[in-house]
N, C-alpha and C positions, 0 to 999 in steps of 0.2 A: 565287688566279684574278685578272686586275687587266681595267680594263676603262676607258670614258669613263664617268666621272660629274659634273654639274649640281647643286650648290649654290646653293639659294637662300633668302638670309636678310637682314635688312636691316638685325642689327648686323655694320660691317666685321668685329669682333674675331671673332666668330663665325668667318666665312667666311674670315677670317686662318688660326686654328687648325686648324679642316676640311679646310679644300683643304693645308694642312702635313702633315696627320697620311695623309690617306691619298694624297698626291704620293710620299709616304714607303714606302708599301708598293705602289707602281709604277703606279698610276692615273694618265690622263691627267684632271685636273680644272678644271672652269670654273665661273664664279661669275656670280651673280647678285641685287641689293638687290629689287628688285620683282616684281611680276607681268609690268607690259610687259617690262621686260630679259628675265625666261623667257621669256616667248614670242616675242620677238624672238630669244635666243638656239636656241631648238626650231625655230625657223626656216629657220636657216642646218644645224644637223646633229643628228639625232637622239642621247642619248648609252645609254648603258648601263642608267646608274642616272639617277633625277632623286631628289635630297635638297632637301626643302622645308619651311622654318617655316609656320607658320598663319597668323598674326596679318602682313599686310604691308601697305605702306603704300596701298598701293591696291587693296586686296580682301582674301578670304578663300582660304588657300594650299591647304584641303579643298574648297570650292567649285570649284577651278581643277581639281586633280586627280579630281573625278568628271566632268568634260569634257575633261580628256586621256584617263583609260582610255577613253572613246569612241571619240576619235579617234586615240589610238595606245595599244589594246591591249595590244601587245607590252612595254612601257615600263613597268618595276617601278619603282613611287614607292615614299621611304621618308618619315615625317612625321616633323618634332620639334616640338616646342612646348613653352613654359614655361604654357601652359593646361591643366594637367595632371590634368585629370579622368576619371571613368568614362567621360562624354559622348564626350571628345576623343577617347580610347581607342576607343568603340565607332564613332565617326562615321569617325575613317581606316579604319579595316577595312571600315565599310560603302561607302566611296566607292569602295574596291578597292586602298588602299594594303595594300604589302608587308610594311611593319613599322611600329612607332609608335612611338618612342622620347622621352620625357620631357626637356625638358631641367631642370636639367644632366645630361648625359648623360658614358658612359665612352667614351673616341673609340677606345677596345678592343671597344665592343658596338658603337659606328658601323659601325669597319670589317670584322667578321664580317656585319653587315647587310647591306656594299655586297657582301660575296662571296659572300652566299649569293641574292643578286637575281641576281646577274649569271648563276647559276652556274643557278637554277631556274628565273627566267621571274618573271613579275608573278604575286602573289597574287590567286583569283579574289575579286570583290567577293561581300561578302555582300547576299543578296535580303532587302533593309530598304527601307524609303522612308524618305530622309532626313527629310522634312516631317513623320512620325510619331516620329521620337527621342525618349525622353524625356529628358531632361536632369535630371529632379527625384529621382535617386537618392538615398536617405538615407544610401548609401556615402561619408565622406566622409576625404579627407588625398593629403596632399601628398609624402608619403614616400616613398624607392624603397621599402619594402617596397610599400605599395598598391599606388605607382603599378604594378608586375609584377605584384599581382593585376589589376588593368584591363586589363591587358596580356590575361592569359590568359581572362580574360572577355570580351574584346574580341572573339578571336580562336575562341570556341564558342558565341556568342549566333545564329549563323546554321547550327548544324547538330543534330544530334539527341544528339550524342557524352553520355555519362553522365560527371558529374560528381562525382568526392569532395571534400567540403568538408572539412578536420580547422583545428582550433583546440580555443583554451579556451575554456571557459562564459563568455558575455557579447562575444564579439570579433566578432560580426555575421554568423556563418553563414548566418540566415535571408534577413538581407538581400541578401549576393552571389544566391544561390539564387533572392531574387523577380528581383533582376536582371537573371541571365541568363533568365529567365522574358518579363517586361517589354519588354526591349530585342530579342527572337527573334519568331519566324514564329510562334509561340503563345501571341502576348502576349492576344490575342483572347478564348482558352478560359481553362479555369481553372487557379489556382493553388490545389494542396490538400495540406497539412502536416500530417503526423502524427508524433508525438513519441513515439519508443519506448519510454522510459522512464518514462512515463506512463501506460501501457496495459496490462492485467493477462496476462499473458503470455499466461492460456489465452484472450485476446480479439482478440489479435494478426491471428492467420488472418483472423475475422469482420472486423473492423477494415479488413485490405488490401485482402480480397476479397467481402466481404459474403456473405449466409448467407440461405440460403431457409427459409421458413418449417418451420417443425419440426427443422431440422435439428442445435439442442440445445433442452433445455431453457426455455422461457421464448423460443424464436424463435416468436413469434404469425403473425410477415408476413418477406413478402420485403425485405431490407434491403439496397442498394447500398453496396458498398464505395469504402474509396480509390481506387482503378482505375477505377471506373466513373467515379464524380464527378468524377475530371482525366481524363477521356475528348478527348481534340484535345490538350491541356494540359501541363502540370508536374506530376509526383508529389513532393514533398522529401519526404525519410526521412531525418528529425533523429533524432540519436545513434542510430545504426544500431548501433552495440557493444551495444548491448543487443538487439538481437532474439536473442528464445531459437534454438535450433538447428533443431528441426522447421520456424519460419516460415523460416529463411534456407534451407533444401533450398527451400521451397515459391517462393520470390521467385528463386531463379539460374534455377528451373525456367522462373518466367515469362518473364526477361532472355533464356534460350537461346531457349526456342520464341515467345513473342511472343504468348502468350495464358496465361487464366487460366479458372479453374471457381471459383464460389462455392461457401463450406460447404454441402454438402449439396447441392449440385447435379452437371447429368452436362454440359450443356453446354459447350462452349468458347468463352470472351469475348475477344474481338480487346483485347492491353493494347496504346491508342493512345496513352502517354504517355512524355513525357519523364521520368528518372529521374537527381534530383538527392538525393544523402546526403550526410548530415554527421556527423562524429563528434566528441567533445573526449577520446577514446582515444584509445590506441596500436593500430589493426587488426593490422598487421603482427605486436607483441606478442604480441597475441589468437589469431594463427593461428599463433604458434609456441606458445602453451601450450592448445590445440585448443578455444580457443572462440568460434571465428570460424570459418567454413569457407574455405580458400583460394580455392578457385575463387570462390567469390562476391565477395570482397574484390579479386580480378582483373577480372571484371567490374565492378564499381563503379567501381575505380580507371585508370577509363580516362583521364580528365583529373583530376588534383589539384588543387590550390586549398590552399594552408597560408595561413591567414590569421592574420598576427602578434599577437602581445598587443599593447597599449594600451603598456606599459614596453618593446617593441622598435620603437616609432613616436611618441617623446615631442613630437617636433614639428607630429604631429598635433593633440596633448591643447589648447592654444589653438583651433586651429579651430574642434575639435568641442566644446568649450565654449561658443565663442557661437555654435556653432549650437544647442545645444540651449536656452540658453536666452533665445534669438529665436523657438525652438517652442516656449517653455512660456508668451513673450508673446502668441504666438497665437492658444495656446488659454485667452486670458483671465485670465492669470497675470501681476504686476507687472513692468514690463517693467526689467530689470537688466544692467549693464555689468560688467567688471573689470576693476580696477586692476591697472597690473603687475605690483606684486608677487605680488599672487595669482594671476598666470598663472604667476611663477617655483613657487611653492607647488603648484601644479597640477603642471607639467612635471618636477619633482623626487618624485612619488608613486609606488608601483608600480601601484597599480590594480590588484589580487586581482582583481576584479570587473570589470575590463575596461572597455569602453567604455559595457556596461549601467550600471558602478555609477558612471562619470561622470555620465549623461543625469538615473538617479537623484538626485545629490546637485547638479546643478545643478536640478532642477526643484523637487529641498527649498528651497535656497536664494531662488531667486526665489517659493517659495509666504509660507517663513518671516523671510525677511531685510526688514529696517525701511529697510535704506539704499540706494538707488538704484547706488552704487560698492562692488561686491563686494572688500572688500581684505583681503590675506595671514592677520588673524587669524579673520576670519571664515570664509575656506576652512579654515582649522588648525583649528578648533572644530566645525566641519561635518564632519572629516575625524574626526575623534576622536569624534562623535555616530556614523559609520559604522562604526571599529574595536570601538566598545562591541558593536554588532551581531554578531549573530552569523554564524560565515561559513558557506559552504555546508557544509566540513567537520562544523562544528558542529551545524546544521539537520541532517546524515544522522545524526548520532549522538544528535539532541536527545528522538527517544523511549527510547533508552534510558537517557539518564541522568534523563527524568524517571522513568523506572519505576523507577532507585534511589533516584532522592531520593523516589519516594513509600512504597518500603517502607520506607526510613530514615524515616521523618516517623511513618509506623505503629508502625515498632519501641518510638517514644519515647512515643507516644499513647494505644496501642491495642494495647500488646505481645500481650496474652491471642487478637489475632483473629489474629495469626501461625502457631498450631496449633491453630486452632478449622473447618479445611476450608471456610471460605468465603473465604481470600484468591483464589486464580485466578479464580473468579466475580467478584470486585469489581473488582478490576483491570482484567480483560479488559473487563466493562462500562463502567469511564472510559476506558478507550480506544476500546471500540466507540461509544461514544453520541455525542461531537463528528466522529467518521470517516463517521457513521451521517447525522447533523442535514448535516454539510458537503457529501456528494455529493447529500443532497435538496434542499440550498437550490442547487446548480451544478443542478440538474436543475429546479429550477422545483418542487419535490416529486411530482416526475411518478415513481413508486416504480417501476413499469418500467423506466425508463431507469437510475434511481440502483441496482437490481438486477443490472440489465445492467454499468454498471460497477466496479459491487465484487464480480463477479462471483459473485453466487447468484442464486436466482430468486424471484419476488418473496411467492410463500408463506414462504419463507425469512426475507425481509426486515420481509412483515406480522406474523408470529412474534417478531419481535425486535424491532419499534414496541411492541410489546405488553409485551415481559419488560420492554423498557427504559422503559417509559412515557413513550415520546416521543409528545408531540401534535404528528399533522401539519394539525391543523385542519379544519373540517367541509369547505371547498369548498376543499380543495387535492385535485387530478386524482388518481386513484389508478392510472394508467398502458393502462390502457385505450384500446386502439385497434380 
């Protein structure tokens, strides 16, 4: 489908190239170099499509688009910009742009956008006040892969469609979920996150839907679940691939019916939340092996967002590294800068831990390096130290490896104890003690909350404290509520 197109850009080379490409497709093309030229051209005749840059010599193209969508609501506008940030992409959608293309863009992509604009008409504007748009998202990147992520986010912030974010650990899935919440109409309501992998399987339903008093052992009061806590806002379900099948069934029912009941409750509660889920697993593969419900997968995968790994967007590494150094300085650490050879080393590294690993590395360098300018050798040393640290896979195998090492040491130092019938209690005690101490510390010494987190009742926990000789201190709360 062809039509008339007005191109607005102060760069004559871009105007020439874009105009030639669209004319080859059969479009009638006129050009303008400024907002004033655009207004004059629109005063003569209204094109089928307007294609405009954001930064123009006499003003901001997005502000003009906002005005045009009021004066000419049937005019579809395609925005392109070298200011390729998430805020620009969202703002373009917000003011009513039909599409947003970051520079540099593929001419075939522009051609397709023009044809779609002519065929379908203008895109309805998002209901977001421009002066309240947050430009402070921690999502950073100018790579084509991240630009595509920005475009998808911009298209979903104004609606309640369910979003499924996939990507390796450390790629920033929660940041994407938070950006969708912060830039959307639910931003004044709570953003509540729940990591499925961090919750004992038997407690996931109570965490999601809440429970009534007496619903199970230790349930001494009614507790609101994450659905209630996120009422009116966004519920972020991280590592959704780790959700047990019975909880999957209840979640599917909530998504289908729009309501839920607490564990032990009978009254239906309206589920007024937007669901954003995330996973570092291949859910489609889990469906094939029967580990994830197919119907739930399709309910969650309404709008998929695939986050690239850091090695897939190396061009963003210097930008991210400088950002993390600046943020470390804002947090009170010494201000550092990066030498050119340091940036080269950073870009050449594969970053198995992705953006999270890069952030941790920059903070460590800011805290420990004595030099104001960080060079390549400092980066190599820091990366060497990082590679010596256990990977996620190693950490996941750490308990098994520690038990094996402990048994080998006992076999050498105390061989008789291998056959005296005390080995089981001894090893379990050595594992149980740090686990209980860690959970008590996490919950401020509150035994009831620690017991809930461990999946045992408070009396059992007290018995284990006595057996293991763990001193909780005279003034630490026992969890009474």
